[in-house]
HTML snippet that shows the backbone in 3Dmol.js (N, CA, C, O; Angstrom):
<script src="https://3Dmol.org/build/3Dmol-min.js"></script>
<div id="view" style="width:600px;height:400px;position:relative"></div>
<script>
const pdb = `
ATOM      1  N   ALA A   1      -5.129   2.001   7.195  1.00  0.00           N
ATOM      2  CA  ALA A   1      -6.184   1.056   7.468  1.00  0.00           C
ATOM      3  C   ALA A   1      -7.390   1.392   8.157  1.00  0.00           C
ATOM      4  O   ALA A   1      -8.460   0.830   7.924  1.00  0.00           O
ATOM      5  N   ALA A   2      -7.214   2.428   9.120  1.00  0.00           N
ATOM      6  CA  ALA A   2      -8.345   2.954   9.820  1.00  0.00           C
ATOM      7  C   ALA A   2      -9.508   3.597   8.853  1.00  0.00           C
ATOM      8  O   ALA A   2     -10.713   3.531   9.098  1.00  0.00           O
ATOM      9  N   PHE A   3      -8.902   4.251   7.673  1.00  0.00           N
ATOM     10  CA  PHE A   3      -9.911   4.932   6.723  1.00  0.00           C
ATOM     11  C   PHE A   3     -10.795   3.908   6.266  1.00  0.00           C
ATOM     12  O   PHE A   3     -12.017   4.044   6.330  1.00  0.00           O
ATOM     13  N   TRP A   4     -10.104   2.647   5.699  1.00  0.00           N
ATOM     14  CA  TRP A   4     -10.997   1.727   5.082  1.00  0.00           C
ATOM     15  C   TRP A   4     -11.672   0.953   6.147  1.00  0.00           C
ATOM     16  O   TRP A   4     -12.810   0.567   5.881  1.00  0.00           O
ATOM     17  N   THR A   5     -11.142   0.635   7.392  1.00  0.00           N
ATOM     18  CA  THR A   5     -12.025  -0.046   8.279  1.00  0.00           C
ATOM     19  C   THR A   5     -13.239   0.727   8.613  1.00  0.00           C
ATOM     20  O   THR A   5     -14.321   0.142   8.665  1.00  0.00           O
ATOM     21  N   ALA A   6     -13.151   1.959   8.836  1.00  0.00           N
ATOM     22  CA  ALA A   6     -14.292   2.888   9.179  1.00  0.00           C
ATOM     23  C   ALA A   6     -15.271   2.700   8.040  1.00  0.00           C
ATOM     24  O   ALA A   6     -16.462   2.837   8.320  1.00  0.00           O
ATOM     25  N   ARG A   7     -14.966   2.431   6.902  1.00  0.00           N
ATOM     26  CA  ARG A   7     -15.823   2.397   5.718  1.00  0.00           C
ATOM     27  C   ARG A   7     -16.332   0.921   5.387  1.00  0.00           C
ATOM     28  O   ARG A   7     -17.107   0.668   4.464  1.00  0.00           O
ATOM     29  N   LYS A   8     -15.791  -0.019   6.267  1.00  0.00           N
ATOM     30  CA  LYS A   8     -16.109  -1.494   6.147  1.00  0.00           C
ATOM     31  C   LYS A   8     -15.774  -2.158   4.936  1.00  0.00           C
ATOM     32  O   LYS A   8     -16.415  -3.066   4.408  1.00  0.00           O
ATOM     33  N   VAL A   9     -14.510  -1.531   4.456  1.00  0.00           N
ATOM     34  CA  VAL A   9     -13.899  -2.167   3.194  1.00  0.00           C
ATOM     35  C   VAL A   9     -12.676  -3.142   3.596  1.00  0.00           C
ATOM     36  O   VAL A   9     -11.500  -2.804   3.467  1.00  0.00           O
ATOM     37  N   THR A  10     -13.058  -4.286   4.056  1.00  0.00           N
ATOM     38  CA  THR A  10     -12.223  -5.102   4.576  1.00  0.00           C
ATOM     39  C   THR A  10     -10.950  -5.403   3.874  1.00  0.00           C
ATOM     40  O   THR A  10      -9.863  -5.432   4.450  1.00  0.00           O
ATOM     41  N   GLU A  11     -11.146  -5.651   2.466  1.00  0.00           N
ATOM     42  CA  GLU A  11      -9.898  -6.045   1.643  1.00  0.00           C
ATOM     43  C   GLU A  11      -8.937  -4.811   1.520  1.00  0.00           C
ATOM     44  O   GLU A  11      -7.715  -4.949   1.584  1.00  0.00           O
ATOM     45  N   ALA A  12      -9.559  -3.576   1.339  1.00  0.00           N
ATOM     46  CA  ALA A  12      -8.574  -2.424   1.331  1.00  0.00           C
ATOM     47  C   ALA A  12      -8.000  -2.162   2.676  1.00  0.00           C
ATOM     48  O   ALA A  12      -6.881  -1.649   2.691  1.00  0.00           O
ATOM     49  N   ALA A  13      -8.573  -2.427   3.797  1.00  0.00           N
ATOM     50  CA  ALA A  13      -7.994  -2.372   5.045  1.00  0.00           C
ATOM     51  C   ALA A  13      -6.891  -3.374   5.258  1.00  0.00           C
ATOM     52  O   ALA A  13      -5.851  -3.068   5.841  1.00  0.00           O
ATOM     53  N   GLU A  14      -7.129  -4.557   4.787  1.00  0.00           N
ATOM     54  CA  GLU A  14      -6.054  -5.558   4.843  1.00  0.00           C
ATOM     55  C   GLU A  14      -4.878  -5.319   3.960  1.00  0.00           C
ATOM     56  O   GLU A  14      -3.762  -5.592   4.401  1.00  0.00           O
ATOM     57  N   TRP A  15      -5.014  -4.833   2.749  1.00  0.00           N
ATOM     58  CA  TRP A  15      -3.903  -4.297   1.936  1.00  0.00           C
ATOM     59  C   TRP A  15      -3.138  -3.146   2.512  1.00  0.00           C
ATOM     60  O   TRP A  15      -1.921  -2.994   2.397  1.00  0.00           O
ATOM     61  N   SER A  16      -4.033  -2.282   3.195  1.00  0.00           N
ATOM     62  CA  SER A  16      -3.310  -1.126   3.892  1.00  0.00           C
ATOM     63  C   SER A  16      -2.305  -1.605   4.908  1.00  0.00           C
ATOM     64  O   SER A  16      -1.139  -1.210   4.924  1.00  0.00           O
ATOM     65  N   THR A  17      -2.874  -2.580   5.856  1.00  0.00           N
ATOM     66  CA  THR A  17      -2.016  -3.115   6.838  1.00  0.00           C
ATOM     67  C   THR A  17      -0.783  -3.821   6.259  1.00  0.00           C
ATOM     68  O   THR A  17       0.339  -3.659   6.740  1.00  0.00           O
ATOM     69  N   ALA A  18      -1.038  -4.610   5.206  1.00  0.00           N
ATOM     70  CA  ALA A  18       0.127  -5.276   4.535  1.00  0.00           C
ATOM     71  C   ALA A  18       1.090  -4.240   3.920  1.00  0.00           C
ATOM     72  O   ALA A  18       2.290  -4.517   3.916  1.00  0.00           O
ATOM     73  N   ALA A  19       0.722  -3.222   3.466  1.00  0.00           N
ATOM     74  CA  ALA A  19       1.469  -2.286   2.928  1.00  0.00           C
ATOM     75  C   ALA A  19       2.383  -1.539   3.967  1.00  0.00           C
ATOM     76  O   ALA A  19       3.560  -1.260   3.738  1.00  0.00           O
ATOM     77  N   SER A  20       1.711  -1.241   5.146  1.00  0.00           N
ATOM     78  CA  SER A  20       2.365  -0.746   6.254  1.00  0.00           C
ATOM     79  C   SER A  20       3.674  -1.563   6.876  1.00  0.00           C
ATOM     80  O   SER A  20       4.747  -1.111   7.275  1.00  0.00           O
ATOM     81  N   ASN A  21       3.169  -2.996   6.807  1.00  0.00           N
ATOM     82  CA  ASN A  21       4.161  -3.872   7.330  1.00  0.00           C
ATOM     83  C   ASN A  21       5.262  -3.938   6.303  1.00  0.00           C
ATOM     84  O   ASN A  21       6.417  -3.856   6.721  1.00  0.00           O
ATOM     85  N   HIS A  22       5.056  -4.073   5.054  1.00  0.00           N
ATOM     86  CA  HIS A  22       6.244  -4.033   4.137  1.00  0.00           C
ATOM     87  C   HIS A  22       7.087  -2.836   4.281  1.00  0.00           C
ATOM     88  O   HIS A  22       8.316  -2.914   4.275  1.00  0.00           O
ATOM     89  N   ALA A  23       6.406  -1.667   4.419  1.00  0.00           N
ATOM     90  CA  ALA A  23       7.270  -0.364   4.616  1.00  0.00           C
ATOM     91  C   ALA A  23       8.050  -0.592   5.691  1.00  0.00           C
ATOM     92  O   ALA A  23       9.235  -0.308   5.520  1.00  0.00           O
ATOM     93  N   GLY A  24       7.709  -1.070   6.875  1.00  0.00           N
ATOM     94  CA  GLY A  24       8.416  -1.183   8.081  1.00  0.00           C
ATOM     95  C   GLY A  24       9.542  -2.299   7.849  1.00  0.00           C
ATOM     96  O   GLY A  24      10.580  -2.272   8.510  1.00  0.00           O
ATOM     97  N   GLU A  25       9.324  -3.165   6.996  1.00  0.00           N
ATOM     98  CA  GLU A  25      10.321  -4.228   6.680  1.00  0.00           C
ATOM     99  C   GLU A  25      11.489  -3.725   5.864  1.00  0.00           C
ATOM    100  O   GLU A  25      12.626  -4.180   5.991  1.00  0.00           O
ATOM    101  N   VAL A  26      11.141  -2.713   4.974  1.00  0.00           N
ATOM    102  CA  VAL A  26      11.939  -1.971   4.073  1.00  0.00           C
ATOM    103  C   VAL A  26      12.870  -1.388   4.945  1.00  0.00           C
ATOM    104  O   VAL A  26      14.061  -1.698   4.977  1.00  0.00           O
ATOM    105  N   GLU A  27      12.287  -0.476   5.707  1.00  0.00           N
ATOM    106  CA  GLU A  27      13.084   0.429   6.808  1.00  0.00           C
ATOM    107  C   GLU A  27      13.958  -0.445   7.537  1.00  0.00           C
ATOM    108  O   GLU A  27      15.138  -0.100   7.586  1.00  0.00           O
ATOM    109  N   LYS A  28      13.592  -1.590   8.159  1.00  0.00           N
ATOM    110  CA  LYS A  28      14.582  -2.345   8.901  1.00  0.00           C
ATOM    111  C   LYS A  28      15.524  -2.897   8.107  1.00  0.00           C
ATOM    112  O   LYS A  28      16.651  -2.957   8.598  1.00  0.00           O
ATOM    113  N   ALA A  29      15.367  -3.335   6.967  1.00  0.00           N
ATOM    114  CA  ALA A  29      16.349  -3.870   6.063  1.00  0.00           C
ATOM    115  C   ALA A  29      17.398  -2.772   5.841  1.00  0.00           C
ATOM    116  O   ALA A  29      18.589  -2.981   6.070  1.00  0.00           O
ATOM    117  N   VAL A  30      16.939  -1.616   5.398  1.00  0.00           N
ATOM    118  CA  VAL A  30      17.882  -0.546   4.974  1.00  0.00           C
ATOM    119  C   VAL A  30      18.805  -0.183   6.209  1.00  0.00           C
ATOM    120  O   VAL A  30      20.007   0.032   6.054  1.00  0.00           O
ATOM    121  N   VAL A  31      18.224  -0.129   7.354  1.00  0.00           N
ATOM    122  CA  VAL A  31      19.101   0.158   8.562  1.00  0.00           C
ATOM    123  C   VAL A  31      20.109  -1.063   8.787  1.00  0.00           C
ATOM    124  O   VAL A  31      21.214  -0.876   9.296  1.00  0.00           O
ATOM    125  N   ALA A  32      19.674  -2.297   8.387  1.00  0.00           N
ATOM    126  CA  ALA A  32      20.689  -3.261   8.591  1.00  0.00           C
ATOM    127  C   ALA A  32      21.562  -3.539   7.260  1.00  0.00           C
ATOM    128  O   ALA A  32      22.275  -4.535   7.144  1.00  0.00           O
ATOM    129  N   LYS A  33      21.437  -2.644   6.372  1.00  0.00           N
ATOM    130  CA  LYS A  33      22.253  -2.512   5.288  1.00  0.00           C
ATOM    131  C   LYS A  33      21.929  -3.844   4.285  1.00  0.00           C
ATOM    132  O   LYS A  33      22.772  -4.244   3.482  1.00  0.00           O
ATOM    133  N   ASN A  34      20.756  -4.400   4.419  1.00  0.00           N
ATOM    134  CA  ASN A  34      20.318  -5.477   3.821  1.00  0.00           C
ATOM    135  C   ASN A  34      19.491  -5.168   2.483  1.00  0.00           C
ATOM    136  O   ASN A  34      18.290  -5.406   2.354  1.00  0.00           O
ATOM    137  N   MET A  35      20.344  -4.584   1.479  1.00  0.00           N
ATOM    138  CA  MET A  35      19.613  -4.139   0.378  1.00  0.00           C
ATOM    139  C   MET A  35      18.809  -5.197  -0.481  1.00  0.00           C
ATOM    140  O   MET A  35      17.782  -4.858  -1.069  1.00  0.00           O
ATOM    141  N   PRO A  36      19.277  -6.424  -0.536  1.00  0.00           N
ATOM    142  CA  PRO A  36      18.271  -7.357  -1.190  1.00  0.00           C
ATOM    143  C   PRO A  36      17.012  -7.533  -0.486  1.00  0.00           C
ATOM    144  O   PRO A  36      15.965  -7.720  -1.104  1.00  0.00           O
ATOM    145  N   GLY A  37      17.071  -7.480   0.793  1.00  0.00           N
ATOM    146  CA  GLY A  37      15.954  -7.698   1.662  1.00  0.00           C
ATOM    147  C   GLY A  37      15.095  -6.376   1.494  1.00  0.00           C
ATOM    148  O   GLY A  37      13.872  -6.488   1.410  1.00  0.00           O
ATOM    149  N   ALA A  38      15.640  -5.240   1.448  1.00  0.00           N
ATOM    150  CA  ALA A  38      14.763  -4.064   1.300  1.00  0.00           C
ATOM    151  C   ALA A  38      14.104  -4.062  -0.182  1.00  0.00           C
ATOM    152  O   ALA A  38      12.965  -3.659  -0.418  1.00  0.00           O
ATOM    153  N   ALA A  39      14.939  -4.538  -1.067  1.00  0.00           N
ATOM    154  CA  ALA A  39      14.409  -4.519  -2.498  1.00  0.00           C
ATOM    155  C   ALA A  39      13.132  -5.533  -2.710  1.00  0.00           C
ATOM    156  O   ALA A  39      12.198  -5.258  -3.464  1.00  0.00           O
ATOM    157  N   GLU A  40      13.214  -6.650  -1.999  1.00  0.00           N
ATOM    158  CA  GLU A  40      12.212  -7.550  -1.966  1.00  0.00           C
ATOM    159  C   GLU A  40      10.918  -7.085  -1.407  1.00  0.00           C
ATOM    160  O   GLU A  40       9.861  -7.243  -2.018  1.00  0.00           O
ATOM    161  N   HIS A  41      10.999  -6.523  -0.268  1.00  0.00           N
ATOM    162  CA  HIS A  41       9.888  -5.903   0.584  1.00  0.00           C
ATOM    163  C   HIS A  41       9.262  -4.695  -0.258  1.00  0.00           C
ATOM    164  O   HIS A  41       8.049  -4.487  -0.312  1.00  0.00           O
ATOM    165  N   MET A  42      10.228  -3.924  -0.907  1.00  0.00           N
ATOM    166  CA  MET A  42       9.755  -2.739  -1.576  1.00  0.00           C
ATOM    167  C   MET A  42       8.993  -3.214  -2.842  1.00  0.00           C
ATOM    168  O   MET A  42       8.099  -2.493  -3.285  1.00  0.00           O
ATOM    169  N   LYS A  43       9.280  -4.322  -3.415  1.00  0.00           N
ATOM    170  CA  LYS A  43       8.627  -4.962  -4.576  1.00  0.00           C
ATOM    171  C   LYS A  43       7.248  -5.339  -4.062  1.00  0.00           C
ATOM    172  O   LYS A  43       6.259  -5.065  -4.742  1.00  0.00           O
ATOM    173  N   MET A  44       7.133  -5.988  -2.828  1.00  0.00           N
ATOM    174  CA  MET A  44       5.946  -6.444  -2.284  1.00  0.00           C
ATOM    175  C   MET A  44       5.006  -5.287  -1.844  1.00  0.00           C
ATOM    176  O   MET A  44       3.785  -5.387  -1.967  1.00  0.00           O
ATOM    177  N   LEU A  45       5.608  -4.187  -1.328  1.00  0.00           N
ATOM    178  CA  LEU A  45       4.926  -3.032  -0.982  1.00  0.00           C
ATOM    179  C   LEU A  45       4.173  -2.445  -2.269  1.00  0.00           C
ATOM    180  O   LEU A  45       2.956  -2.260  -2.297  1.00  0.00           O
ATOM    181  N   MET A  46       5.002  -2.187  -3.277  1.00  0.00           N
ATOM    182  CA  MET A  46       4.591  -1.574  -4.449  1.00  0.00           C
ATOM    183  C   MET A  46       3.385  -2.451  -5.182  1.00  0.00           C
ATOM    184  O   MET A  46       2.452  -1.894  -5.760  1.00  0.00           O
ATOM    185  N   GLY A  47       3.501  -3.697  -5.098  1.00  0.00           N
ATOM    186  CA  GLY A  47       2.309  -4.593  -5.443  1.00  0.00           C
ATOM    187  C   GLY A  47       1.099  -4.488  -4.672  1.00  0.00           C
ATOM    188  O   GLY A  47      -0.025  -4.453  -5.174  1.00  0.00           O
ATOM    189  N   THR A  48       1.353  -4.438  -3.442  1.00  0.00           N
ATOM    190  CA  THR A  48       0.165  -4.213  -2.490  1.00  0.00           C
ATOM    191  C   THR A  48      -0.479  -2.923  -2.786  1.00  0.00           C
ATOM    192  O   THR A  48      -1.700  -2.910  -2.948  1.00  0.00           O
ATOM    193  N   CYS A  49       0.203  -1.836  -2.876  1.00  0.00           N
ATOM    194  CA  CYS A  49      -0.256  -0.521  -3.232  1.00  0.00           C
ATOM    195  C   CYS A  49      -0.922  -0.475  -4.688  1.00  0.00           C
ATOM    196  O   CYS A  49      -1.945   0.193  -4.836  1.00  0.00           O
ATOM    197  N   ALA A  50      -0.422  -1.100  -5.656  1.00  0.00           N
ATOM    198  CA  ALA A  50      -0.921  -1.158  -6.998  1.00  0.00           C
ATOM    199  C   ALA A  50      -2.311  -1.805  -6.977  1.00  0.00           C
ATOM    200  O   ALA A  50      -3.218  -1.301  -7.639  1.00  0.00           O
ATOM    201  N   GLN A  51      -2.536  -3.073  -6.126  1.00  0.00           N
ATOM    202  CA  GLN A  51      -3.735  -3.782  -6.109  1.00  0.00           C
ATOM    203  C   GLN A  51      -4.943  -2.848  -5.684  1.00  0.00           C
ATOM    204  O   GLN A  51      -6.012  -2.741  -6.286  1.00  0.00           O
ATOM    205  N   CYS A  52      -4.583  -2.239  -4.602  1.00  0.00           N
ATOM    206  CA  CYS A  52      -5.674  -1.225  -3.921  1.00  0.00           C
ATOM    207  C   CYS A  52      -5.941  -0.036  -4.698  1.00  0.00           C
ATOM    208  O   CYS A  52      -7.096   0.388  -4.737  1.00  0.00           O
ATOM    209  N   HIS A  53      -5.036   0.539  -5.307  1.00  0.00           N
ATOM    210  CA  HIS A  53      -5.079   1.692  -6.084  1.00  0.00           C
ATOM    211  C   HIS A  53      -5.870   1.395  -7.455  1.00  0.00           C
ATOM    212  O   HIS A  53      -6.686   2.189  -7.922  1.00  0.00           O
ATOM    213  N   SER A  54      -5.585   0.339  -7.964  1.00  0.00           N
ATOM    214  CA  SER A  54      -6.453   0.044  -9.166  1.00  0.00           C
ATOM    215  C   SER A  54      -7.778  -0.353  -9.010  1.00  0.00           C
ATOM    216  O   SER A  54      -8.596  -0.203  -9.917  1.00  0.00           O
ATOM    217  N   LYS A  55      -8.108  -0.939  -7.733  1.00  0.00           N
ATOM    218  CA  LYS A  55      -9.460  -1.316  -7.467  1.00  0.00           C
ATOM    219  C   LYS A  55     -10.316  -0.042  -6.675  1.00  0.00           C
ATOM    220  O   LYS A  55     -11.535   0.119  -6.730  1.00  0.00           O
ATOM    221  N   TYR A  56      -9.555   0.620  -6.093  1.00  0.00           N
ATOM    222  CA  TYR A  56     -10.376   1.600  -5.178  1.00  0.00           C
ATOM    223  C   TYR A  56     -10.122   3.138  -5.545  1.00  0.00           C
ATOM    224  O   TYR A  56     -10.658   4.001  -4.851  1.00  0.00           O
ATOM    225  N   ARG A  57      -9.311   3.489  -6.629  1.00  0.00           N
ATOM    226  CA  ARG A  57      -9.133   4.729  -6.855  1.00  0.00           C
ATOM    227  C   ARG A  57      -9.233   4.921  -8.371  1.00  0.00           C
ATOM    228  O   ARG A  57      -9.058   3.997  -9.165  1.00  0.00           O
ATOM    229  N   ASP A  58      -9.513   6.125  -8.708  1.00  0.00           N
ATOM    230  CA  ASP A  58      -9.715   6.639 -10.121  1.00  0.00           C
ATOM    231  C   ASP A  58      -8.856   7.734 -10.337  1.00  0.00           C
ATOM    232  O   ASP A  58      -8.763   8.539  -9.411  1.00  0.00           O
ATOM    233  N   LYS A  59      -8.136   7.955 -11.480  1.00  0.00           N
ATOM    234  CA  LYS A  59      -7.412   8.940 -11.800  1.00  0.00           C
ATOM    235  C   LYS A  59      -8.198  10.328 -12.295  1.00  0.00           C
ATOM    236  O   LYS A  59      -8.914  10.335 -13.297  1.00  0.00           O
ATOM    237  N   ALA A  60      -7.996  11.363 -11.556  1.00  0.00           N
ATOM    238  CA  ALA A  60      -8.692  12.614 -11.799  1.00  0.00           C
ATOM    239  C   ALA A  60      -7.978  13.250 -12.997  1.00  0.00           C
ATOM    240  O   ALA A  60      -6.844  12.897 -13.319  1.00  0.00           O
ATOM    241  N   PRO A  61      -8.739  14.293 -13.716  1.00  0.00           N
ATOM    242  CA  PRO A  61      -8.347  14.921 -14.842  1.00  0.00           C
ATOM    243  C   PRO A  61      -6.978  15.619 -14.589  1.00  0.00           C
ATOM    244  O   PRO A  61      -6.162  15.803 -15.492  1.00  0.00           O
ATOM    245  N   ASP A  62      -6.792  15.986 -13.328  1.00  0.00           N
ATOM    246  CA  ASP A  62      -5.593  16.784 -12.962  1.00  0.00           C
ATOM    247  C   ASP A  62      -4.326  15.850 -12.775  1.00  0.00           C
ATOM    248  O   ASP A  62      -3.209  16.291 -12.505  1.00  0.00           O
ATOM    249  N   GLY A  63      -4.615  14.560 -12.942  1.00  0.00           N
ATOM    250  CA  GLY A  63      -3.565  13.588 -12.606  1.00  0.00           C
ATOM    251  C   GLY A  63      -3.403  13.065 -11.187  1.00  0.00           C
ATOM    252  O   GLY A  63      -2.587  12.182 -10.924  1.00  0.00           O
ATOM    253  N   THR A  64      -4.223  13.646 -10.241  1.00  0.00           N
ATOM    254  CA  THR A  64      -4.332  13.008  -9.012  1.00  0.00           C
ATOM    255  C   THR A  64      -5.212  11.975  -8.873  1.00  0.00           C
ATOM    256  O   THR A  64      -5.918  11.730  -9.851  1.00  0.00           O
ATOM    257  N   TYR A  65      -5.357  11.220  -7.754  1.00  0.00           N
ATOM    258  CA  TYR A  65      -6.264  10.235  -7.676  1.00  0.00           C
ATOM    259  C   TYR A  65      -7.334  10.404  -6.664  1.00  0.00           C
ATOM    260  O   TYR A  65      -7.042  11.021  -5.639  1.00  0.00           O
ATOM    261  N   ILE A  66      -8.629   9.904  -6.825  1.00  0.00           N
ATOM    262  CA  ILE A  66      -9.673  10.115  -5.999  1.00  0.00           C
ATOM    263  C   ILE A  66     -10.138   8.730  -5.607  1.00  0.00           C
ATOM    264  O   ILE A  66      -9.934   7.804  -6.393  1.00  0.00           O
ATOM    265  N   ILE A  67     -10.700   8.533  -4.542  1.00  0.00           N
ATOM    266  CA  ILE A  67     -11.381   7.346  -4.028  1.00  0.00           C
ATOM    267  C   ILE A  67     -12.692   7.076  -4.751  1.00  0.00           C
ATOM    268  O   ILE A  67     -13.592   7.914  -4.696  1.00  0.00           O
ATOM    269  N   LYS A  68     -12.842   5.897  -5.452  1.00  0.00           N
ATOM    270  CA  LYS A  68     -14.011   5.450  -5.975  1.00  0.00           C
ATOM    271  C   LYS A  68     -15.192   5.509  -5.121  1.00  0.00           C
ATOM    272  O   LYS A  68     -15.008   5.258  -3.930  1.00  0.00           O
ATOM    273  N   LYS A  69     -16.426   5.809  -5.530  1.00  0.00           N
ATOM    274  CA  LYS A  69     -17.666   5.855  -4.760  1.00  0.00           C
ATOM    275  C   LYS A  69     -17.964   4.283  -4.686  1.00  0.00           C
ATOM    276  O   LYS A  69     -17.931   3.610  -5.716  1.00  0.00           O
ATOM    277  N   GLN A  70     -18.264   3.701  -3.403  1.00  0.00           N
ATOM    278  CA  GLN A  70     -18.704   2.405  -3.238  1.00  0.00           C
ATOM    279  C   GLN A  70     -20.187   2.225  -3.393  1.00  0.00           C
ATOM    280  O   GLN A  70     -20.689   1.108  -3.266  1.00  0.00           O
TER     281      GLN A  70
END
`;
const viewer = $3Dmol.createViewer("view");
viewer.addModel(pdb, "pdb");
viewer.setStyle({}, {cartoon: {color: "spectrum"}});
viewer.zoomTo();
viewer.render();
</script>
């Protein structure tokens, strides 16, 4: 989130924070052996990541991703 906040890209910063929160919830659910809860937050995490990556990243020729120029 700090990366995007420094660049004043509020939407991406919010998505990054949401992704971090979902990752934390996945961890809590796994520790509690709550696999349905972990799966639900994992799904939400992946969706949040996909939104941001599709809007703010491009796939490079070598298969890695680079940040789109704003």
